[in-house]
C-alpha positions as CSV (number, residue, x, y, z in Angstrom):
1,M,52.4,63.3,18.5
2,E,49.1,62.0,17.3
3,E,47.7,62.9,20.1
4,T,48.4,65.9,20.5
5,I,46.9,67.1,16.4
6,L,44.2,64.3,17.8
7,K,43.1,66.6,20.9
8,K,43.1,70.5,18.9
9,D,40.2,70.8,16.4
10,L,41.0,70.2,12.8
11,T,39.5,72.8,10.6
12,S,37.3,70.4,7.5
13,E,39.3,71.4,4.9
14,E,42.6,70.4,7.3
15,I,40.2,66.5,7.1
16,A,39.5,67.1,3.8
17,F,42.7,67.4,2.5
18,A,44.4,65.0,4.5
19,V,42.0,62.2,2.5
20,F,42.7,63.6,-0.4
21,C,46.4,63.0,0.4
22,I,46.0,59.1,1.2
23,E,43.1,58.7,-1.7
24,N,45.3,59.2,-4.0
25,L,49.1,58.8,-2.2
26,A,47.7,55.3,-3.1
27,P,46.8,55.3,-6.3
28,A,49.5,55.7,-6.7
29,L,51.9,53.6,-4.7
30,G,49.6,50.8,-5.9
31,K,48.4,50.1,-2.1
32,D,44.8,50.6,-0.7
33,A,43.5,53.5,1.1
34,G,43.8,51.7,4.7
35,E,47.7,50.6,4.5
36,I,48.5,54.8,2.9
37,Y,46.8,55.6,6.5
38,S,48.5,53.2,8.4
39,L,51.9,54.0,6.9
40,L,51.2,58.1,7.4
41,A,49.4,57.9,11.3
42,E,50.7,55.2,12.4
43,K,53.6,53.8,11.2
44,S,55.2,57.0,10.9
45,D,54.8,61.3,11.8
46,I,54.1,62.5,8.5
47,L,50.3,62.9,8.8
48,Y,50.0,64.5,12.5
49,G,53.7,65.9,12.0
50,Y,53.9,67.1,8.6
51,I,50.3,66.5,6.2
52,I,48.0,68.5,8.8
53,P,50.5,71.3,10.3
54,C,51.5,72.0,6.7
55,Y,48.4,72.4,5.4
56,D,48.5,75.6,4.7
57,I,51.2,76.0,2.5
58,L,50.8,72.5,1.2
59,H,47.2,72.9,-0.4
60,T,48.0,75.6,-2.3
61,Q,50.6,72.8,-4.5
62,S,49.6,70.6,-7.6
63,R,48.1,67.6,-6.5
64,E,51.5,66.8,-8.3
65,Y,53.1,68.5,-6.4
66,I,52.2,67.6,-2.9
67,M,52.0,63.2,-3.7
68,S,55.5,64.2,-5.3
69,D,55.9,65.8,-1.5
70,I,55.0,62.6,0.6
71,I,56.4,59.9,-0.8
72,H,60.3,61.5,-1.3
73,L,59.5,62.4,2.5
74,M,57.7,59.0,3.4
75,R,61.2,57.2,1.7
76,E,62.9,60.1,3.2
77,R,62.3,58.6,6.0
78,R,62.8,54.3,4.8
79,I,58.9,53.4,4.5
80,D,58.3,51.1,2.5
81,V,56.4,53.1,-0.6
């Protein structure tokens, strides 16, 4: 799945949003950004299967809502947070 998304031309807004999510999740979960990226992109499909495809909707929400939503999804998918 990741390869399919990576072949798509991501906009600078989508890339910035992905970075925003990773950088804000890191302190919220007490982990570093590299670890968060690994959890979202390598150990799950949340980054390329949810965050990027849902950018149009998610980026209109508050930071708190976005973080809560992603953390909830991580727990739902049994990702160690």
